[in-house]
C-alpha positions as a printed Julia matrix, in Angstrom:
143×3 Matrix{Float64}:
 -43.16   48.61  -18.53
 -41.07   45.13  -17.34
 -37.93   44.53  -19.37
 -38.76   41.15  -20.34
 -42.62   41.68  -21.44
 -41.36   41.82  -25.59
 -45.49   41.64  -27.63
 -45.96   38.29  -28.76
 -44.24   36.43  -32.14
 -40.56   38.87  -31.04
 -37.95   35.98  -29.76
 -37.49   36.62  -25.71
 -34.08   38.34  -24.68
 -32.64   36.4   -21.85
 -30.24   39.26  -19.41
 -27.0    36.93  -18.53
 -24.85   38.5   -16.5
 -21.14   39.18  -17.5
 -19.13   36.61  -16.11
 -16.37   37.26  -13.89
 -13.11   36.19  -15.33
 -11.46   33.38  -12.84
  -8.41   34.8   -12.17
  -5.55   33.07  -13.72
  -3.58   30.29  -11.54
   0.41   30.14  -11.41
   0.89   27.01  -13.26
   2.39   24.45  -10.46
   5.22   23.25  -12.13
   4.21   19.46  -10.68
   1.67   19.67  -13.02
   4.22   20.16  -16.01
   4.53   17.47  -18.49
   8.0    17.53  -16.49
   7.38   16.14  -13.43
   4.47   12.87  -13.06
   3.95   11.7    -8.46
   2.95    8.1    -8.47
   2.78    6.5    -5.02
   4.51    8.73   -3.49
   7.38    9.51   -5.76
   7.79   12.23   -7.95
   9.3    11.44  -11.61
  10.47   13.99  -13.25
  12.53   13.98  -17.15
  15.67   15.07  -16.36
  17.98   17.27  -14.31
  16.38   20.54  -16.23
  12.73   19.11  -14.54
  14.28   18.78  -11.12
  16.53   22.0   -11.43
  13.07   23.63  -11.4
  10.72   22.37   -9.25
   9.59   24.2    -6.82
   9.33   23.16   -3.85
   8.15   25.04   -0.37
  11.11   26.61    1.82
  12.57   24.42    4.64
  11.28   20.94    2.56
  14.05   18.48    1.49
  13.05   16.0    -1.08
  14.0    13.77   -3.28
  13.0    13.03   -7.25
  13.69   10.36  -10.46
  14.44   10.99  -13.9
  12.3     8.64  -15.29
  14.99    8.78  -18.18
  18.27    7.76  -16.18
  19.31    5.67  -12.78
  19.52    9.43  -11.45
  18.11   10.28   -7.45
  17.64   13.77   -7.4
  17.88   15.25   -3.43
  16.25   18.72   -3.63
  16.72   20.82   -0.56
  15.76   24.49    0.17
  16.84   26.3     2.98
  14.63   28.93    5.41
  15.3    31.49    2.71
  13.85   29.49   -0.7
  16.96   29.17   -1.37
  17.22   25.48   -3.2
  20.32   22.87   -3.52
  21.04   20.33   -5.27
  22.71   16.54   -4.17
  22.78   13.57   -7.99
  22.95   10.26   -7.44
  23.11    7.96   -9.06
  21.69    4.12   -8.33
  21.88    0.54   -9.2
  19.84   -2.32   -9.03
  21.15   -5.21   -6.79
  20.05   -8.73   -8.72
  19.61  -11.7    -5.89
  17.64  -14.98   -6.9
  16.7   -16.31   -3.45
  19.07  -20.21   -4.46
  21.69  -18.23   -4.89
  22.44  -15.3    -2.07
  26.13  -15.39   -1.47
  27.22  -14.85    1.74
  30.72  -13.44    2.89
  33.17  -16.03    3.44
  36.72  -15.32    4.91
  38.67  -18.36    3.49
  42.26  -17.58    4.12
  45.05  -16.76    1.11
  48.47  -18.09    0.95
  50.57  -16.25    2.66
  48.47  -14.81    5.98
  48.88  -17.19    9.07
  46.64  -16.89   12.65
  48.01  -16.72   16.0
  46.46  -18.58   18.3
  45.0   -16.93   21.99
  48.25  -19.03   23.98
  50.6   -16.82   20.93
  48.54  -13.42   21.0
  48.69  -13.63   25.51
  52.61  -14.83   25.41
  53.02  -11.96   22.88
  51.24   -9.31   24.39
  53.23  -10.67   27.83
  57.3    -9.69   26.01
  55.5    -6.08   25.13
  54.39   -6.23   28.32
  57.94   -6.59   30.24
  59.75   -4.35   26.78
  57.73   -1.27   28.07
  59.03   -1.82   31.37
  62.36   -2.28   30.65
  62.66    0.95   28.64
  60.56    3.33   31.51
  62.65    1.55   33.63
  65.73    2.87   31.67
  63.74    6.29   30.77
  63.66    6.86   34.92
  67.48    5.96   35.15
  67.95    8.66   33.21
  66.23   11.47   35.27
  68.58   10.54   38.02
  71.71   11.09   36.7
  71.11   14.71   36.9
């Protein structure tokens, strides 16, 4: 008698092979609720999420805090040991019409010299240097 041959009127029983369980995958920190990835930027919620974010050995990554104006630069060495730097950032507000260009303004009491005055000053200094070297040479001759 065949395995699935049941008399008429009896419910047909079908044999289903036991489903093999899929191996449990380790949770990837980048897929947790503490971080999201969008447009190449990796957003984390706070410093603790940045510290727990896994990156492979010999890597550096920028993690952007979604709650504060902070960027965490996380780096791992060849053995996978992480280190992290915390950077604060500010947003500069500029409008196209009112971009300020730094201007050099002479304040009261500041004076500037002309090229001729500087050349005269330089020649006086050079004369003094020559005089000092000549005087030092004469002192060496008296020994």
